[in-house]
C-alpha positions in Angstrom: 12.9 -4.2 -31.6 14.4 -3.9 -34.9 11.7 -5.2 -36.3 9.6 -2.7 -35.6 12.3 -0.1 -36.2 12.2 -1.4 -39.6 8.6 -1.4 -40.2 8.2 2.2 -39.1 11.5 3.2 -41.3 9.6 1.6 -44.0 6.1 3.2 -43.1 7.9 6.8 -43.3 8.6 6.4 -47.0 12.3 7.9 -46.1 15.5 6.2 -46.8 18.1 5.6 -44.0 20.2 8.3 -45.6 17.2 10.5 -45.4 16.1 9.9 -42.1 19.5 10.2 -40.8 19.8 13.9 -42.4 16.7 14.8 -40.8 17.3 13.7 -37.3 20.9 14.8 -37.3 22.3 11.2 -36.9 24.6 9.1 -37.9 23.5 7.1 -40.8 25.8 4.0 -40.1 24.3 4.0 -36.4 21.0 4.0 -37.9 21.2 1.2 -40.2 22.8 -1.0 -37.5 19.8 -0.2 -35.4 17.5 -1.1 -38.0 19.2 -4.2 -38.4 19.3 -5.2 -35.2 23.2 -5.3 -34.8 23.1 -2.7 -32.0 20.8 -0.9 -29.5 20.1 2.7 -29.7 21.5 4.9 -27.2 19.0 7.4 -25.4 19.7 10.7 -27.1 20.1 8.8 -30.3 16.5 7.4 -29.8 15.1 10.5 -29.1 16.5 12.1 -32.5 15.1 9.1 -34.4 11.6 9.3 -32.9 11.6 12.9 -34.3 13.3 12.2 -37.6 10.3 9.2 -38.0 7.8 11.9 -36.4 6.2 9.3 -34.1 3.5 9.8 -32.1 3.6 9.7 -28.7 1.8 5.9 -28.4 4.4 5.0 -30.7 7.2 6.8 -29.2 5.9 4.9 -25.6 5.7 1.1 -27.5 9.4 1.8 -28.5 10.5 2.6 -25.2 9.1 -0.7 -23.8 10.6 -2.8 -26.8 13.8 -1.0 -26.0 13.8 -1.4 -21.9 12.9 -5.1 -23.0 15.9 -5.5 -25.4 18.0 -3.8 -22.8 17.3 -5.3 -19.3 15.1 -8.7 -20.1 11.3 -9.6 -20.6 11.1 -10.5 -16.6 12.7 -7.2 -15.7 10.7 -5.0 -17.8 7.6 -6.6 -16.7 8.0 -6.3 -13.0 9.5 -2.7 -13.0 6.0 -1.9 -15.1 4.1 -3.7 -12.0 5.9 -1.6 -9.5 4.3 1.3 -11.4 0.8 -0.4 -11.2 1.3 -1.2 -7.6 2.0 2.6 -6.6 -0.8 3.8 -8.7 -2.9 1.4 -7.2 -2.1 2.5 -4.0 -2.7 6.2 -4.6 -5.7 5.7 -6.0 -7.1 3.8 -3.2 -5.7 6.2 -0.7 -7.2 9.4 -2.6 -10.7 8.2 -3.7 -13.3 7.1 -0.9 -14.7 4.0 -1.8 -18.6 3.7 -1.3 -20.0 0.8 0.3 -22.4 -0.3 -2.8 -22.0 -4.2 -2.3 -25.3 -4.4 -0.7 -26.5 -7.8 -1.7 -29.9 -9.1 -0.7 -30.1 -13.0 0.2 -32.8 -13.4 -2.7 -30.0 -12.3 -5.0 -27.1 -14.1 -3.4 -29.4 -17.4 -4.0 -29.4 -16.9 -7.6 -25.5 -16.6 -7.9 -24.1 -18.7 -5.5 -24.1 -22.4 -6.2 -25.3 -25.0 -3.4 -22.8 -27.7 -2.6 -24.0 -30.6 -3.8 -22.1 -33.4 -2.1 -19.8 -34.0 0.5 -16.6 -34.3 -2.0 -16.5 -32.9 -5.6 -13.6 -33.5 -7.9 -13.3 -30.7 -10.7 -11.3 -30.8 -13.6 -10.0 -27.9 -15.7 -8.5 -24.5 -14.9 -11.5 -22.3 -15.8 -13.8 -24.9 -13.5 -11.2 -24.8 -10.8 -11.1 -21.1 -10.6 -15.2 -21.2 -10.8 -15.5 -23.4 -7.8 -13.1 -21.2 -5.9 -15.0 -18.0 -6.5 -18.6 -19.7 -5.8 -16.6 -20.9 -2.2 -15.2 -17.2 -1.3 -18.9 -15.7 -2.5 -20.5 -18.2 -0.1 -18.3 -17.1 3.0 -18.5 -13.9 1.8 -22.1 -13.1 1.7 -23.7 -16.0 3.4 -21.4 -16.6 6.6 -21.9 -14.4 9.9 -18.2 -13.5 10.3 -16.2 -14.3 6.9 -13.0 -15.6 7.3 -10.6 -16.9 4.7 -7.2 -18.5 5.1 -5.3 -19.1 2.0 -2.2 -21.4 1.3 -2.7 -20.8 -2.2 -0.3 -18.6 -4.0 -2.5 -17.7 -7.3 -2.9 -14.1 -8.5 -6.4 -14.7 -9.6 -7.5 -15.6 -6.5 -6.3 -12.4 -4.4 -7.5 -10.2 -7.2 -10.9 -12.0 -7.0 -11.2 -11.4 -3.3 -9.9 -7.8 -3.7 -12.8 -6.9 -6.2 -15.5 -8.7 -4.1 -14.4 -6.7 -1.1 -13.7 -3.1 -2.3 -17.1 -1.5 -1.7 -18.3 -4.5 0.5 -20.1 -4.0 3.9 -18.9 -7.0 5.3 -15.9 -7.3 7.3 -13.6 -10.1 6.5 -10.7 -12.1 8.3 -8.3 -12.8 5.8 -4.7 -14.7 6.4 -2.5 -16.4 4.0 0.9 -18.4 4.0 2.8 -18.1 0.7 5.1 -21.2 0.0 8.0 -19.7 -2.0 11.3 -21.0 -3.8 14.5 -19.0 -2.9 15.3 -19.8 -6.7 11.4 -20.1 -8.4 11.1 -21.6 -11.6 10.7 -19.2 -14.6 7.8 -21.6 -16.2 5.9 -22.5 -12.9 2.5 -20.8 -12.8 2.0 -20.6 -9.1 4.3 -21.6 -6.3 6.1 -18.2 -6.8 5.2 -14.6 -6.0 5.1 -12.1 -8.8 4.9 -8.0 -8.3 1.4 -8.5 -9.7 0.4 -10.5 -6.8 2.0 -8.2 -4.4 -0.4 -5.3 -5.7 -3.3 -7.3 -4.7 -1.8 -8.4 -1.6 -1.4 -4.8 -0.5 -4.2 -3.5 -1.8 -6.3 -6.0 0.3 -4.7 -4.6 3.3 -5.4 -1.0 2.5 -9.4 -1.9 2.5 -11.2 -0.8 5.9 -13.1 -3.8 6.0 -10.4 -6.3 5.5 -8.1 -7.7 8.7 -5.0 -8.8 6.6 -2.3 -11.1 8.0 0.2 -12.4 5.2 3.0 -14.7 6.1 5.8 -16.8 4.2 8.1 -19.7 4.3 10.7 -21.0 1.7 10.4 -24.5 0.3 13.0 -27.0 1.8 13.4 -30.9 1.9 13.2 -30.5 6.1 10.0 -28.2 5.9 7.4 -29.0 3.9 4.1 -28.8 4.7 2.1 -30.1 1.5 -1.0 -32.0 2.1 -0.5 -34.2 -0.6 2.0 -34.4 -3.5 -1.0 -34.2 -5.9 -2.9 -31.0 -4.5 -0.4 -29.0 -2.8 -2.3 -25.9 -2.2 -5.9 -25.2 -0.2 -8.2 -22.5 0.7 -10.0 -22.9 4.2 -13.6 -21.2 4.7 -15.7 -21.7 7.7 -17.3 -24.7 6.3 -15.2 -26.3 3.7 -11.8 -26.5 1.8 -10.8 -26.7 -1.5 -7.1 -28.4 -2.5 -5.7 -27.6 -5.7 -3.2 -29.1 -7.7 0.2 -27.4 -8.5 -0.7 -26.8 -12.1 -4.0 -25.3 -11.2 -5.7 -27.7 -13.6 -7.5 -30.4 -10.8 -9.2 -29.4 -7.3 -11.1 -31.2 -4.9 -14.0 -29.6 -2.8 -14.5 -31.3 0.7 -17.6 -30.3 3.0 -16.5 -33.1 5.6 -15.7 -31.6 9.0 -13.1 -34.0 9.3 -11.3 -33.0 6.2 -11.4 -29.3 7.0 -10.1 -30.1 10.7 -7.2 -31.7 9.1 -6.2 -28.8 7.0 -6.8 -26.5 9.8 -4.4 -28.1 12.0 -2.3 -28.2 9.0 -2.4 -24.2 8.6 -1.8 -23.7 12.3 1.4 -25.5 12.0 2.6 -23.4 9.5 2.6 -20.6 11.9 5.4 -21.8 13.8 7.9 -21.5 11.0 6.4 -18.9 8.7 7.9 -15.0 8.6 6.1 -11.9 8.6 5.5 -11.1 4.7 3.5 -7.9 4.9 3.8 -6.5 8.7 1.5 -3.8 9.2 1.1 -1.1 11.7 -1.0 2.0 12.6 1.1 3.1 15.8 2.7 6.9 14.5 5.5 5.8 17.2 5.9 2.3 16.1 6.1 3.8 12.5 8.6 6.4 13.4 10.3 4.5 16.1 14.1 5.2 16.9 14.7 2.0 17.7 13.8 0.8 14.5 15.8 3.3 11.9 17.6 1.7 9.4 20.0 3.2 6.9 17.9 4.0 3.7 19.1 3.2 0.5 16.7 4.9 -1.7 13.5 6.8 -1.1 10.6 7.6 -3.0 7.8 10.0 -1.6 5.7 13.1 -1.7 8.3 15.5 -1.0 11.8 16.1 -1.2 13.6 14.5 1.9 13.9 17.6 4.2 15.2 15.4 7.0 18.4 16.8 6.1 17.9 20.0 7.1 16.0 19.7 10.3 18.1 21.3 12.8 17.5 20.7 16.4 16.8 24.5 16.7 14.4 23.9 13.9 12.2 20.7 15.5 12.3 22.6 19.0 10.4 25.7 17.3 7.8 22.9 15.2 7.0 20.9 18.1 3.9 22.1 19.7 4.8 23.2 23.4 1.3 22.6 24.2 1.6 18.9 23.0 1.3 16.8 26.1 4.5 15.1 25.8 6.6 17.9 24.4 10.1 17.1 25.8 9.8 13.7 25.1 8.8 14.2 21.5 11.3 16.7 21.0 14.0 14.2 22.5 13.2 11.3 20.2 12.9 13.9 17.2 16.1 15.1 17.7 17.4 11.8 17.9 15.4 10.2 14.9 16.6 13.2 12.4 20.4 13.2 13.9 20.8 9.4 13.1 19.3 9.9 9.4 21.7 12.8 8.8 24.4 10.5 9.6 23.2 7.1 8.4 21.8 8.5 5.0 24.4 10.9 3.4 24.1 9.3 0.1 20.5 8.3 -0.4 18.7 8.4 -3.4 15.6 10.4 -3.3 12.8 10.7 -5.6 9.9 13.2 -5.1 7.2 14.9 -6.8 7.0 18.2 -7.6 2.9 18.7 -7.5 3.2 17.6 -3.7 6.4 20.3 -3.2 3.8 23.2 -4.7 1.3 22.1 -1.9 3.9 22.1 0.6 4.6 26.0 -0.7 1.1 26.6 -0.4 0.4 25.3 3.4 3.9 24.4 5.0 2.1 20.9 5.8 3.9 17.6 6.3 2.5 14.4 6.7 1.6 14.6 10.7 -0.9 15.0 12.9 -1.8 18.6 13.5 -1.5 18.5 17.3 2.0 17.3 17.4 3.4 20.3 15.0 3.0 23.7 13.7 3.2 24.4 9.9 6.2 25.6 8.2 5.8 29.5 7.7 6.2 30.8 4.3 10.1 31.6 5.1 10.9 28.5 6.6 9.3 27.1 3.4 11.4 29.0 0.7 14.5 28.3 3.1 13.9 24.5 3.1 13.8 24.7 -0.7 16.5 26.9 -1.5 18.4 24.4 0.5 17.5 21.6 -1.5 18.0 23.3 -4.6 21.5 24.2 -3.9 22.1 20.8 -3.0 20.9 19.7 -6.2 22.9 22.5 -8.0 26.1 21.4 -6.4 25.4 17.3 -6.7 25.5 16.9 -2.9 22.6 14.9 -3.2 21.3 12.3 -5.2 17.2 14.0 -5.8 15.3 13.7 -8.4 11.9 14.8 -9.2 9.3 12.3 -10.7 7.6 13.2 -13.8 4.0 13.6 -12.8 2.4 13.0 -16.2 4.3 9.3 -16.5 3.4 8.1 -13.0 0.7 9.0 -10.4 2.0 9.1 -6.8 -0.3 11.0 -4.3 0.5 12.7 -1.2 -0.1 9.4 0.8 3.1 7.1 0.0 6.3 6.9 0.9 8.8 3.8 -0.3 11.9 3.4 1.8 14.5 0.9 0.3 16.5 0.0 3.6 18.9 -2.7 2.1 17.4 -5.9 3.6 13.4 -4.8 3.5 10.9 -2.3 1.8 8.9 0.0 4.2 5.9 1.4 2.6 4.7 4.4 5.0 0.8 5.4 4.4 -0.4 8.8 5.7 -3.8 9.4 4.4 -7.4 11.1 5.6 -10.1 8.5 6.0 -13.4 10.0 7.2 -11.9 13.4 8.0 -9.1 11.5 10.3 -5.4 11.1 9.5 -4.5 7.5 9.2 -1.0 6.2 9.3 0.1 2.7 8.2 3.2 0.8 7.7 3.8 -2.0 5.4 7.4 -3.7 5.7 8.3 -6.2 2.9 11.3 -8.7 3.4 10.9 -11.3 0.9 14.2 -11.1 -0.5 13.0 -11.2 -4.2 10.8 -8.8 -3.3 12.9 -6.6 -1.8 15.6 -7.4 -5.1 13.1 -6.1 -7.4 12.4 -3.0 -5.5 15.9 -2.1 -5.3 16.1 -2.7 -9.6 13.4 -0.5 -10.1 14.4 2.6 -7.7 18.1 2.1 -9.1 16.4 2.2 -12.7 14.5 5.5 -12.0 17.5 8.1 -12.7 17.5 8.7 -16.4 14.1 7.0 -17.1 10.9 8.6 -18.6 9.7 8.4 -15.0 12.0 11.2 -13.6 12.8 14.8 -15.0 16.2 15.7 -15.6 18.5 17.7 -13.4 18.0 20.7 -15.2 14.6 20.4 -15.7 14.0 19.7 -11.8 16.3 22.8 -10.9 14.4 24.7 -13.4 10.8 24.0 -11.9 12.2 24.6 -8.4 13.2 27.9 -9.2 9.8 28.7 -10.8 8.5 27.5 -7.5 11.0 29.8 -5.6 10.1 33.4 -7.5 6.5 32.6 -7.7 6.3 32.1 -3.5 8.9 34.7 -2.8 6.8 37.6 -4.7 3.9 36.8 -3.1 
């Protein structure tokens, strides 16, 4: 970072003394930052950027370098990949993807290479990836009921499957088992799961034409499913199997039914020892079950958490009395929100002002319309006033997202429940409200999200307390005067 700051100081044509006077900052501190003796504090960093008259792109570049210098390259990389994951999910749930890949058989024949022999040996990473892609295409476009089974933890493969299925009319049954190390080697290319791979795992589960089951297990001396030491990873299609070396530079393609059956049996044996990695449910009662409620450490969601203010009287008033199971639902809701208030008094809550404005306009939460009645204008103002009061008196750790820095739409809730991350989705597909939950339990993934959520306060992705309160005051004044 110091090298880049020195370059920018030299490019400015000003001396350290002149820049310190222009930015009203310490000359000694600026000199030490320039030489790499120390990192710039937040306020100093902002003043230094103004004194250097940096563009928004240059400021963002320096912010990235500062984060890397502060927390390390791996942590910074992971945080950025979680941002990309959030924005990918937002895009997939915001925009309908047209089915555009209606490829005719004569077009397929020219693109997909036929298998020339029962066994084929492939060398070189580029050629290995090429043969894997070819087998995927054969399965997707030539098989009547496409299915893939993967014991192949490599991001490029998942990314390719995702791009081939996005907009595809075919339905794919996708299963995978990911072999992880509890303490992964930093220089190992595959065999460990990265957040960048997680993005495609979750993205695949969001496609309506993919039925996805994802599992994982940790390596141990007593639990080893590798087919051979040289080719530990593999991908199964309905007619072939590809085994792949650990460094992804060697592979063997088998079209022998006996070899395919051998790996099929090996894959099935794994199922007795694996754990759910991405656990998916579309049942509303399962998603919000009181039996499964856990204490929440951190929540990132479209709206500020109003659950703190949902009294039993308010719940009774808002649940539709013509709902067939009114009494049962009222009882469940009162228990759920009562437990929430009791279990989560110190929860970190991050929300979107953009979505809060939508709530002020229509009073809608993310539940089916047949279950509840929208909040009235006076009820909306009452809830937001309670939020504003708690923020002002520091009774809640609540922060508003900087919507210019991160795209989070109304479909997404991330809940950090200490030992697992729960992703709750609610979005419209063909005018039907879809509810879905994805639960991540692998400890390194949970640790990565835990760090990311902890890093949000004070970062460029959330607004300062004073700015958040000011924006909420604007909303209250606007809607009180309507």
